[in-house]
C-alpha positions in Angstrom: -37.6 31.0 -43.8 -34.3 30.0 -45.3 -31.9 31.8 -47.5 -29.1 30.1 -49.5 -26.5 32.1 -51.3 -23.0 31.5 -52.8 -20.7 34.1 -51.4 -17.2 34.6 -52.9 -14.5 35.6 -50.5 -14.2 39.3 -51.2 -11.3 40.8 -49.4 -7.9 40.1 -47.9 -6.9 41.3 -44.5 -3.5 41.5 -42.9 -2.8 39.4 -39.9 -0.4 40.8 -37.4 1.3 38.0 -35.6 3.9 39.0 -33.0 4.7 42.2 -34.9 5.1 40.0 -38.1 2.9 40.4 -41.0 1.1 37.5 -42.7 -1.5 37.7 -45.4 -4.7 35.9 -44.6 -8.1 35.5 -46.2 -11.1 36.8 -44.3 -14.8 36.5 -44.9 -17.5 38.5 -43.2 -21.0 37.2 -42.4 -24.0 38.5 -40.6 -23.8 36.2 -37.6 -21.6 35.4 -34.6 -19.6 32.4 -35.8 -19.1 30.1 -32.7 -18.0 26.8 -34.2 -16.0 25.6 -37.1 -15.1 22.1 -38.4 -12.2 21.6 -40.9 -12.6 18.2 -42.5 -9.7 18.8 -44.9 -8.0 21.6 -46.8 -11.1 22.1 -49.0 -14.1 21.1 -46.9 -14.9 23.4 -44.0 -18.2 24.1 -42.2 -19.2 26.6 -39.6 -22.3 27.5 -37.6 -23.4 30.4 -35.4 -26.2 32.6 -34.1 -29.6 32.9 -35.7 -29.4 29.4 -37.3 -26.6 30.5 -39.5 -24.8 27.7 -41.4 -21.9 27.8 -43.9 -20.0 25.3 -46.0 -17.2 25.5 -48.5 -15.9 22.7 -50.7 -13.1 24.8 -52.3 -11.1 26.0 -49.3 -13.1 29.2 -48.8 -13.1 30.6 -52.3 -16.9 30.4 -52.2 -19.3 29.7 -49.4 -22.8 28.2 -49.4 -24.7 29.8 -46.5 -28.2 29.5 -45.1 -30.3 29.9 -41.9 -31.8 26.8 -40.6 -35.3 27.2 -39.0 -37.5 24.8 -37.0 -41.2 24.9 -36.8 -42.2 23.9 -33.3 -45.4 21.9 -32.3 -47.0 25.2 -31.4 -46.2 26.5 -34.9 -43.6 29.0 -33.8 -40.4 29.4 -35.9 -37.1 29.1 -34.2 -33.6 29.8 -35.6 -31.4 27.8 -33.2 -28.2 29.3 -31.9 -25.5 26.8 -32.9 -22.3 26.3 -30.9 -21.2 23.0 -32.5 -21.1 21.6 -36.0 -19.4 18.7 -37.8 -19.0 17.4 -41.3 -19.9 13.7 -41.4 -19.8 11.9 -44.8 -21.9 13.9 -47.2 -23.8 16.0 -44.6 -23.3 18.7 -42.0 -24.6 18.4 -38.5 -25.2 21.2 -36.0 -26.5 21.4 -32.4 -28.5 24.2 -30.9 -27.6 25.1 -27.4 -30.7 26.3 -25.5 -34.1 24.9 -25.0 -35.7 23.7 -27.1 -32.6 21.8 -28.1 -32.2 20.5 -31.7 -29.7 18.3 -33.4 -30.0 18.9 -37.1 -28.4 17.9 -40.4 -28.5 18.6 -44.1 -26.8 17.3 -47.2 -23.6 19.3 -48.1 -25.0 19.8 -51.6 -28.3 21.1 -50.4 -28.0 23.0 -47.1 -31.6 24.1 -47.3 -32.9 20.6 -46.9 -32.3 20.5 -43.1 -33.9 17.9 -40.9 -34.3 17.7 -37.1 -32.9 14.3 -36.0 -33.3 14.9 -32.3 -35.3 17.5 -30.3 -35.6 18.2 -26.6 -38.2 20.6 -25.3 -37.3 20.3 -21.6 -36.7 23.9 -20.5 -33.5 22.8 -18.7 -31.9 21.6 -21.9 -28.5 23.2 -22.7 -26.2 21.4 -25.1 -22.5 22.4 -25.2 -20.5 20.4 -27.6 -20.4 17.7 -30.3 -17.6 15.5 -31.6 -17.2 12.3 -33.7 -14.8 9.4 -33.2 -15.3 8.4 -36.8 -17.8 8.5 -39.6 -20.4 6.5 -37.6 -19.8 7.2 -33.9 -20.4 10.6 -32.4 -21.2 12.3 -29.1 -23.1 15.3 -27.9 -22.9 16.6 -24.3 -24.9 19.1 -22.4 -25.4 20.5 -18.9 -27.0 18.2 -16.2 -30.7 17.9 -16.1 -30.9 15.5 -13.2 -27.7 14.6 -11.4 -25.6 13.7 -14.4 -24.4 15.3 -17.6 -26.7 15.0 -20.6 -24.8 12.8 -23.1 -26.1 11.5 -26.4 -24.5 8.9 -28.7 -24.9 8.1 -32.3 -23.7 5.0 -34.0 -25.0 5.7 -37.5 -23.4 9.0 -38.5 -25.8 11.3 -36.7 -29.1 10.0 -38.1 -30.2 8.8 -34.7 -29.2 9.7 -31.2 -29.7 7.9 -27.8 -29.1 9.2 -24.4 -26.6 7.7 -22.0 -28.4 6.6 -18.8 -27.4 8.3 -15.6 -26.8 4.9 -14.1 -23.5 4.6 -16.0 -22.4 8.2 -15.6 -20.6 9.6 -12.5 -22.9 12.1 -10.8 -22.3 15.8 -11.2 -21.7 18.1 -8.3 -24.0 21.0 -7.5 -23.3 23.9 -9.8 -21.1 21.8 -12.2 -21.9 22.2 -15.9 -20.0 23.2 -19.1 -19.5 26.3 -21.3 -20.7 26.3 -24.9 -17.7 28.4 -25.9 -15.9 26.9 -28.8 -17.2 23.3 -29.3 -14.2 22.4 -27.3 -15.7 20.7 -24.2 -15.2 17.2 -25.8 -12.0 15.7 -27.1 -12.0 12.3 -28.9 -9.1 10.1 -29.7 -9.4 6.4 -30.8 -12.3 5.0 -28.7 -11.7 7.6 -25.9 -13.5 10.8 -25.2 -12.8 13.3 -22.5 -15.4 15.9 -21.4 -14.3 19.0 -19.4 -16.6 20.7 -17.0 -16.6 24.0 -15.1 -18.5 26.2 -12.7 -18.7 25.1 -9.1 -16.5 22.1 -10.0 -14.1 21.6 -12.9 -13.5 17.9 -13.7 -12.9 15.6 -16.6 -15.3 12.8 -17.5 -13.7 10.0 -19.5 -14.8 7.0 -21.6 -12.5 4.5 -23.2 -15.2 2.5 -25.0 -17.2 5.0 -27.2 -19.4 6.1 -24.3 -20.4 2.8 -22.8 -18.6 3.3 -19.4 -17.4 6.4 -17.7 -15.2 7.7 -14.9 -14.4 11.2 -13.6 -11.2 12.9 -12.4 -10.7 16.1 -10.5 -8.6 19.0 -11.9 -6.5 21.7 -10.3 -8.1 24.5 -12.4 -9.7 27.5 -10.7 -13.3 26.5 -9.9 -16.1 27.3 -7.5 -17.5 30.4 -9.3 -20.2 30.8 -11.9 -17.8 31.1 -14.9 -14.7 29.3 -13.7 -12.9 26.2 -14.8 -12.2 24.5 -18.0 -13.6 25.9 -21.3 -11.8 23.6 -23.7 -9.9 20.3 -23.7 -7.7 18.7 -26.4 -5.9 15.4 -26.6 -3.2 14.6 -29.2 -3.0 10.9 -28.3 -4.4 8.5 -25.7 -2.1 9.9 -23.0 -1.3 13.6 -23.6 -3.9 16.2 -23.2 -4.2 19.9 -22.3 -7.1 22.1 -21.1 -7.6 25.8 -20.7 -10.2 28.2 -19.3 -9.9 30.3 -16.2 -12.2 32.9 -14.8 -14.4 34.6 -17.5 -15.0 37.4 -15.1 -11.3 38.0 -14.6 -9.9 37.2 -18.1 -6.4 38.6 -17.4 -5.7 36.1 -14.7 -3.3 33.4 -15.9 -3.2 31.4 -12.6 -5.1 28.1 -12.4 -6.3 28.2 -15.9 -4.2 25.7 -17.8 -3.4 22.1 -17.0 -1.6 19.1 -18.7 -1.8 15.4 -18.4 0.5 12.7 -19.7 -1.4 9.7 -18.3 -4.7 9.8 -20.2 -6.3 12.3 -17.8 -5.9 10.3 -14.6 -3.8 13.2 -13.2 -3.7 16.9 -14.2 -0.8 19.3 -13.5 -1.0 23.1 -13.7 1.2 24.6 -16.3 2.7 28.1 -17.1 1.3 29.5 -13.9 1.5 33.3 -14.0 3.4 33.4 -17.3 1.0 31.9 -19.9 -2.1 33.3 -21.5 -5.1 34.3 -19.4 -8.6 33.2 -20.0 -9.0 31.5 -23.4 -12.1 29.7 -24.8 -10.3 27.3 -27.2 -7.1 25.2 -27.2 -6.0 22.9 -30.1 -3.0 20.8 -31.0 -1.3 21.5 -34.3 -1.2 18.3 -36.5 2.2 17.1 -37.5 3.9 19.3 -35.0 4.3 17.1 -31.9 4.6 19.7 -29.1 2.8 22.7 -30.6 -0.6 23.9 -29.4 -2.6 27.1 -29.9 -4.8 28.9 -27.4 -7.6 31.2 -28.8 -10.0 33.6 -27.3 -11.5 37.0 -27.1 -8.2 38.4 -25.8 -6.1 37.0 -28.6 -4.1 34.1 -29.8 -1.1 32.4 -28.0 1.2 29.6 -29.1 3.3 27.0 -27.3 5.9 24.7 -28.9 6.7 22.8 -25.7 3.4 21.2 -24.7 2.2 24.4 -22.9 5.2 25.0 -20.7 6.0 28.4 -22.2 3.9 30.6 -24.5 4.3 33.4 -27.0 1.5 35.9 -27.5 0.8 35.9 -31.3 -2.1 38.3 -31.8 -4.6 40.6 -30.0 -7.2 39.7 -32.5 -10.5 38.4 -31.0 -11.8 35.0 -32.0 -14.0 32.4 -30.3 -12.5 29.2 -31.8 -10.1 27.7 -34.4 -9.2 24.5 -36.2 -6.2 23.4 -38.2 -6.3 21.6 -41.5 -5.2 17.9 -41.0 -1.7 18.7 -42.4 -1.2 21.5 -39.9 -0.4 24.1 -42.5 -3.5 26.3 -42.3 -5.4 27.6 -39.3 -9.0 28.6 -39.7 -10.4 31.0 -37.1 -14.0 31.9 -36.3 -15.3 35.0 -34.5 -17.9 37.7 -34.4 -19.2 38.0 -38.0 -16.0 36.6 -39.5 -14.1 33.5 -40.7 -10.3 33.9 -41.2 -7.9 31.6 -43.0 -4.2 32.0 -42.4 -1.1 30.0 -43.4 0.4 29.1 -40.0 4.2 29.4 -39.8 6.5 26.9 -38.2 8.4 28.0 -35.1 11.7 28.5 -37.0 9.9 30.8 -39.4 8.8 33.1 -36.6 12.2 33.1 -35.0 14.0 33.9 -38.2 11.6 36.7 -39.1 12.0 38.3 -35.7 15.8 38.3 -36.2 15.6 40.0 -39.6 
């Protein structure tokens, strides 16, 4: 049930960024690519619909792809829909979203040798996001099953996972959950993790000790609807973070959809009200560029160089998510049946090219 092939990047597309032209490398695949992890400039992994997994060790010149399948106790074959993936050491991990939920991994040099390391057949299972603090400690979060978020922790690089008991988690509110949009519900920095929720309530759950203890903070984002609130959260240090989302059913609205914190998430303040981007499913900080962040979604890409105060609309191209290389020079984007690699300009480059 698995197919493994080496695919060479076979065409160049032209990226139009604010009426400026940049050459970028694009690769097409027969899947909706919903998550991407950029370990470094050479090692990148992605995952998506129908159990589709991809990995490159040479910066996208060639890709090893396969479709992971799981044989259930009733002998049916399932190709999980993946919304989160991560490269950890010499393996790739991916998490399927809907019941039955699977956390799986395989060696980078043999993607066909996939193993289910955690499974949950509860029909209420819905896992949204996965992140790692370091090569050993990681976290998976999902929607509530009882009256708390479903949170799982690993301390051995993803080989084993244990659930965080509801007794140490703040209770969720009725209708509060999360959106498996871009593997952006969790942000990790140091020993901290922040989890953004949405729906009837949009709040931020925080741990400062690798998931041992938790607290929760309200946010001023739009909330109360079925598809409202935070869709992604990102911290650049222990104090400064940003979140984005909005109303999926009113994606043009740019009110109550973006907030910033400078005190580790204790307080959140709305930013760029009425002047920033509308609904976006992903937000990321650019490494080595202190105040620059990028918002990505089905309605395009936007960029801020002042911590989200003001924004420039860069592109109308539709993507679900994106990640920078650690040096901040290259942006990888994932979307429907595509992975795109583009060299990202610095702010002065954009300004000078506009003036030409």
